[in-house]
C-alpha positions as CSV (number, residue, x, y, z in Angstrom):
1,M,-91.8,14.8,50.9
2,E,-92.7,18.4,51.2
3,E,-92.7,20.3,47.9
4,E,-94.8,21.9,46.8
5,E,-110.4,27.8,22.8
6,V,-108.4,27.9,20.1
7,N,-110.8,29.1,17.3
8,L,-109.7,26.9,14.4
9,L,-111.6,29.0,11.9
10,A,-109.3,31.9,12.7
11,F,-106.4,29.8,11.2
12,C,-108.4,28.8,8.0
13,R,-108.4,30.7,4.7
14,S,-111.0,29.3,2.3
15,P,-109.6,27.8,-1.0
16,F,-113.1,27.9,-2.5
17,T,-113.5,31.6,-3.1
18,F,-113.1,31.2,-6.8
19,L,-115.2,28.1,-7.3
20,P,-118.4,28.4,-9.4
21,I,-121.4,29.6,-7.4
22,S,-123.2,26.2,-7.7
23,M,-120.3,24.4,-6.0
24,R,-119.6,26.8,-3.2
25,S,-122.2,25.8,-0.6
26,I,-121.2,22.1,-0.6
27,S,-117.4,22.8,-0.8
28,T,-117.7,25.4,2.0
29,F,-119.5,22.9,4.3
30,V,-116.8,20.3,3.6
31,F,-114.1,22.9,4.2
32,L,-115.5,24.0,7.5
33,W,-115.8,20.4,8.8
34,V,-112.2,19.8,7.9
35,C,-111.1,23.0,9.6
36,L,-113.0,22.2,12.8
37,A,-111.5,18.7,12.9
38,G,-108.0,20.1,12.6
39,G,-107.5,18.5,9.2
40,S,-106.2,21.6,7.6
41,L,-103.0,21.5,9.6
42,A,-99.7,20.0,8.4
43,Q,-98.3,16.9,10.0
44,G,-95.6,19.1,11.7
45,D,-98.4,21.0,13.6
46,F,-99.1,17.9,15.7
47,V,-97.5,16.0,18.5
48,V,-97.8,12.3,17.7
49,A,-97.4,9.9,20.6
50,E,-98.4,6.5,22.0
51,P,-100.1,6.2,25.5
52,Q,-98.3,4.7,28.4
53,S,-99.5,1.5,30.0
54,G,-102.9,2.0,31.6
55,E,-103.2,5.6,30.5
56,G,-106.6,7.2,29.8
57,V,-107.4,10.2,27.6
58,L,-107.2,12.7,30.5
59,G,-103.8,11.3,31.7
60,F,-102.4,11.3,28.2
61,L,-103.4,14.9,27.7
62,Y,-102.1,16.0,31.1
63,R,-98.7,14.4,30.3
64,H,-98.5,16.4,27.1
65,E,-99.3,19.6,28.9
66,V,-102.8,20.0,27.4
67,P,-105.7,21.4,29.5
68,A,-107.5,18.1,29.4
69,K,-111.0,19.2,30.2
70,E,-110.9,22.0,27.6
71,Y,-109.6,19.9,24.8
72,K,-110.8,16.3,25.5
73,D,-113.7,16.5,22.9
74,A,-111.4,18.1,20.3
75,F,-108.9,15.3,20.9
76,L,-111.5,12.6,20.5
77,Q,-112.7,14.2,17.2
78,L,-109.1,14.6,15.9
79,N,-108.4,10.9,16.6
80,K,-111.8,9.5,15.6
81,G,-111.6,5.9,14.5
82,K,-108.5,5.2,16.7
83,M,-110.2,4.8,20.0
84,G,-111.1,1.6,21.9
85,R,-114.3,0.9,23.8
86,Q,-115.6,3.6,26.0
87,Q,-113.2,6.1,24.3
88,S,-110.1,4.3,25.6
89,L,-106.6,4.6,24.3
90,L,-105.1,1.5,22.6
91,A,-101.6,0.3,23.3
92,G,-99.3,0.7,20.3
93,V,-101.5,3.3,18.6
94,A,-100.1,6.7,17.8
95,Y,-102.5,9.6,18.7
96,K,-102.3,13.3,17.5
97,I,-102.3,16.3,19.7
98,D,-102.7,19.8,18.1
99,K,-99.7,21.8,19.2
100,R,-101.9,24.8,19.7
101,W,-103.6,23.1,22.6
102,I,-100.4,22.8,24.6
103,A,-100.3,25.1,27.6
104,K,-97.8,27.9,27.1
105,K,-95.9,28.2,30.4
106,E,-92.4,27.9,31.7
107,A,-91.5,24.3,32.5
108,E,-91.1,23.9,36.3
109,W,-88.5,21.1,36.9
110,R,-87.9,19.6,40.3
111,D,-85.3,17.2,41.6
112,Y,-86.3,14.4,44.0
113,P,-83.4,11.9,44.6
114,I,-85.8,9.7,46.5
115,F,-87.3,8.6,43.2
116,G,-83.9,7.2,42.0
117,E,-81.5,8.2,39.3
118,S,-83.8,7.5,36.3
119,Y,-86.9,9.3,37.8
120,R,-85.5,12.0,40.1
121,K,-86.1,14.9,37.6
122,L,-89.7,15.6,37.1
123,E,-91.7,18.4,35.5
124,V,-94.7,20.0,37.1
125,I,-97.2,19.5,34.2
126,D,-100.1,21.6,35.6
127,D,-101.7,22.8,38.8
128,L,-104.8,20.6,38.8
129,L,-103.9,19.4,42.3
130,D,-102.8,22.7,43.7
131,G,-104.1,22.9,47.3
132,A,-104.3,19.1,47.7
133,I,-102.1,17.5,50.4
134,F,-101.4,13.8,50.4
135,Y,-99.8,11.5,52.9
136,L,-98.6,8.2,51.4
137,I,-97.7,5.2,53.4
138,A,-96.2,2.1,51.8
139,G,-97.1,-0.8,54.0
140,H,-94.7,-2.5,56.4
141,G,-90.9,-1.8,55.8
142,G,-87.9,-1.9,58.0
143,P,-87.8,-5.0,60.1
144,D,-91.2,-6.1,58.7
145,P,-91.3,-7.2,55.0
146,G,-95.0,-7.8,55.2
147,A,-96.4,-10.7,53.1
148,V,-93.7,-12.8,51.5
149,G,-94.3,-14.8,48.3
150,S,-91.9,-16.8,46.2
151,L,-91.2,-17.6,42.6
152,G,-88.6,-20.2,42.1
153,S,-85.7,-19.2,44.3
154,Q,-86.7,-15.6,44.5
155,Q,-88.5,-14.1,47.5
156,L,-91.1,-11.4,46.8
157,C,-91.6,-9.0,49.7
158,E,-94.7,-7.0,50.0
159,D,-93.0,-3.9,51.3
160,E,-90.7,-3.6,48.3
161,Y,-93.5,-3.7,45.7
162,A,-95.9,-1.5,47.7
163,Y,-93.1,1.0,48.1
164,D,-92.4,1.1,44.3
165,V,-96.1,1.7,43.5
166,T,-96.2,4.4,46.3
167,L,-93.2,6.2,44.7
168,R,-94.8,6.1,41.3
169,L,-98.1,7.5,42.8
170,A,-96.2,10.3,44.6
171,R,-94.4,11.3,41.4
172,W,-97.7,11.4,39.5
173,L,-99.3,13.6,42.2
174,I,-96.4,16.0,42.3
175,E,-96.4,16.4,38.5
176,R,-99.9,17.8,38.9
177,G,-99.2,20.2,41.6
178,G,-100.0,18.2,44.7
179,L,-98.1,18.4,48.0
180,V,-97.0,15.0,48.9
181,Y,-95.6,13.6,52.2
182,L,-93.9,10.2,51.7
183,I,-94.1,8.7,55.2
184,T,-92.2,5.4,54.5
185,R,-88.9,5.9,52.7
186,D,-85.8,4.2,51.4
187,D,-82.9,6.3,50.1
188,N,-81.4,3.4,48.1
189,D,-84.3,2.0,46.1
190,G,-86.1,4.7,44.1
191,I,-88.5,3.7,41.3
192,R,-87.2,0.4,39.9
193,D,-88.1,-0.9,36.4
194,A,-87.4,-4.6,37.3
195,E,-89.6,-7.6,38.0
196,Y,-87.6,-8.8,41.0
197,L,-87.1,-6.2,43.7
198,P,-84.6,-7.5,46.3
199,C,-85.8,-7.6,49.9
200,D,-84.0,-5.3,52.4
201,K,-84.6,-3.8,55.8
202,D,-83.3,-0.2,55.4
203,E,-86.6,1.6,55.1
204,Y,-87.2,4.4,57.6
205,A,-90.0,6.7,58.7
206,Y,-90.0,10.4,57.6
207,L,-88.7,12.6,60.4
208,K,-88.6,9.7,62.9
209,G,-85.8,7.4,61.6
210,A,-85.9,3.7,62.5
211,I,-89.1,1.8,62.0
212,P,-90.0,-0.1,65.2
213,A,-90.1,-3.8,65.2
214,R,-93.4,-4.1,67.2
215,H,-96.4,-3.9,64.9
216,L,-98.5,-1.5,67.0
217,S,-95.5,0.8,67.5
218,R,-95.0,1.0,63.8
219,L,-98.7,1.9,63.2
220,K,-98.6,4.5,66.0
221,Q,-95.4,6.0,64.5
222,R,-96.9,6.4,61.1
223,T,-100.3,7.7,62.1
224,G,-98.7,10.1,64.6
225,L,-96.5,11.5,61.9
226,V,-99.5,12.1,59.6
227,N,-101.5,13.7,62.4
228,S,-98.7,15.9,63.5
229,I,-98.0,17.2,59.9
230,S,-101.7,17.6,59.1
231,R,-102.1,20.1,62.0
232,K,-99.8,22.5,60.2
233,Y,-102.5,22.6,57.5
234,A,-105.5,22.9,59.7
235,K,-107.0,25.5,57.3
236,S,-106.5,23.3,54.2
237,R,-109.7,22.1,52.5
238,Y,-108.2,18.9,51.2
239,Q,-105.9,16.4,53.0
240,R,-106.0,12.7,52.3
241,M,-104.0,9.7,53.5
242,V,-103.4,6.6,51.3
243,S,-101.9,3.4,52.6
244,I,-100.8,0.8,50.0
245,H,-100.5,-2.9,50.7
246,I,-100.4,-6.3,49.0
247,D,-102.5,-9.1,50.4
248,S,-101.5,-12.7,51.1
249,R,-103.9,-15.6,50.6
250,S,-104.0,-19.1,49.2
251,R,-102.0,-19.7,46.0
252,G,-105.1,-20.3,43.9
253,E,-107.0,-17.2,45.0
254,Q,-106.9,-14.3,42.6
255,V,-108.3,-11.1,44.0
256,D,-108.9,-7.6,42.5
257,V,-107.8,-4.4,44.1
258,F,-109.7,-3.7,47.3
259,F,-110.3,-0.3,48.9
260,Y,-110.9,0.1,52.6
261,Y,-112.2,3.1,54.5
262,H,-113.2,3.7,58.1
263,H,-116.8,2.7,58.6
264,K,-117.8,6.1,60.2
265,S,-116.1,8.3,57.6
266,S,-118.3,9.4,54.7
267,T,-115.4,11.3,53.2
268,G,-113.2,8.2,53.3
269,R,-116.0,6.2,51.7
270,A,-116.3,8.8,48.9
271,L,-112.5,8.7,48.4
272,A,-112.4,4.9,48.2
273,T,-115.4,4.9,45.9
274,D,-113.9,7.4,43.5
275,V,-110.6,5.5,43.2
276,Q,-112.4,2.2,42.9
277,K,-114.6,3.5,40.0
278,T,-111.5,4.7,38.2
279,F,-110.0,1.2,38.4
280,E,-113.3,-0.3,37.2
281,E,-113.5,2.1,34.2
282,N,-109.8,1.4,33.3
283,Y,-110.3,-2.3,33.5
284,R,-113.4,-2.0,31.3
285,E,-111.4,0.0,28.7
286,H,-108.2,-2.0,28.7
287,Q,-109.4,-5.5,29.6
288,P,-113.1,-5.5,28.5
289,N,-113.5,-9.3,28.7
290,R,-111.8,-9.7,32.0
291,G,-114.4,-8.4,34.4
292,Y,-113.6,-6.6,37.6
293,K,-114.6,-7.5,41.1
294,G,-112.6,-5.0,43.2
295,A,-114.7,-3.7,46.1
296,V,-115.1,-0.8,48.5
297,L,-115.2,-2.1,52.0
298,P,-115.8,-0.5,55.4
299,S,-113.5,-1.3,58.3
300,N,-113.7,-0.6,62.0
301,S,-110.5,-2.5,62.9
302,L,-107.7,-1.2,60.7
303,Y,-105.6,1.0,62.9
304,V,-104.4,3.4,60.3
305,L,-108.0,4.2,59.2
306,R,-109.4,4.8,62.6
307,S,-106.4,6.7,64.0
308,T,-105.6,9.1,61.2
309,R,-107.0,12.7,61.3
310,P,-107.2,13.2,57.5
311,P,-109.7,11.0,55.6
312,A,-107.9,7.8,54.7
313,I,-108.1,4.7,52.6
314,L,-106.1,1.5,52.6
315,I,-105.6,-0.2,49.2
316,E,-104.8,-3.9,48.8
317,L,-103.3,-4.4,45.4
318,G,-103.7,-8.2,45.1
319,N,-102.6,-11.6,46.4
320,I,-98.8,-11.9,46.4
321,S,-99.2,-15.8,46.4
322,S,-101.4,-15.9,43.3
323,A,-99.5,-16.3,40.0
324,R,-102.0,-14.0,38.1
325,D,-101.9,-11.3,40.8
326,R,-98.1,-11.5,40.8
327,Q,-98.1,-10.2,37.2
328,R,-100.0,-7.2,38.5
329,I,-97.2,-6.2,40.8
330,M,-94.1,-7.7,39.3
331,I,-94.3,-6.2,35.8
332,P,-93.1,-2.6,36.0
333,D,-95.6,-1.3,33.5
334,N,-98.4,-2.8,35.6
335,R,-97.1,-1.0,38.7
336,Q,-97.0,2.2,36.7
337,A,-100.6,1.6,35.6
338,L,-101.7,1.0,39.2
339,A,-100.2,4.3,40.2
340,H,-101.8,6.1,37.2
341,W,-105.2,4.8,38.0
342,M,-104.9,5.7,41.7
343,G,-103.7,9.2,40.7
344,E,-106.7,9.7,38.4
345,G,-109.1,8.6,41.1
346,L,-107.5,10.9,43.6
347,L,-107.6,13.8,41.1
348,Y,-111.3,13.1,40.5
349,N,-112.0,13.1,44.2
350,Y,-110.1,16.4,44.7
351,Q,-112.0,18.1,41.8
352,A,-115.3,16.9,43.1
353,S,-114.5,18.3,46.6
354,Q,-113.9,21.7,45.2
355,K,-117.4,22.1,43.7
């Protein structure tokens, strides 16, 4: 898919000018504190909103067009007492954003039918990923559904759920100015807010059409596409490939999200580590008693990692045969959270690469 400080004191007029001299110093101190905290503003001067599932402070501010790095501390001060552990956002809690923080720019709307009718229109929120190029591969597809689980009479196909998370990630990256190539596609599906995603075989490869039935041929087709496109951006400082899968193991085995990189790629290892740390931090914030055991693992056998020119990672989202892991992928809000967290990790990695 090719697409491309507010000084609060300046707004304060002291109401204490006419107080007796003995009271002015204390009152002025209180006044200045209230002003700096934004407390002198009327309710209409704020945007009040609740966070989306899995959303952290930075993502919440980005979504509301606030330069997050510049105003994070002010946001935390304004919403003091409402935060969870490790400065996390709590579900169902309304948070305030000072309207003066919101970036003043013309909204840039784009239309992507591939995301489906409900999600095709998106707004480019900021340019934090300007210059970053991403190649996203949803695992399997076409004649290969990947791992297949079942729940009652319903079949759960890996390729459908991996594709939905991949679309959500693609949209997140584009909203922040990233250039995204979606290698595996399905014109009929789009982002789907349903628990059961019907299995089909009409996925195709970008620019190449039909997906081969033979496993190795499929992998060669995808890595060949990524490598061919990446040569057009030979001078780019940042190109990354992400392949998204769902594992299949015994029914009782619950696994956390795993991140694989080619064992000889230090850049791939850094990418996997940054995304994994983002997941670890989000689990600590949103499910502090759960624990998190998702790991970063080297690989010398995964074809897409050893054959792709741009640094690459392969992400396994969970075990499709595990009842607990199925909740992670079947519930639409959870799939959105997975995409959010991946996006935040990729953003962190990109910003670190620019230093």
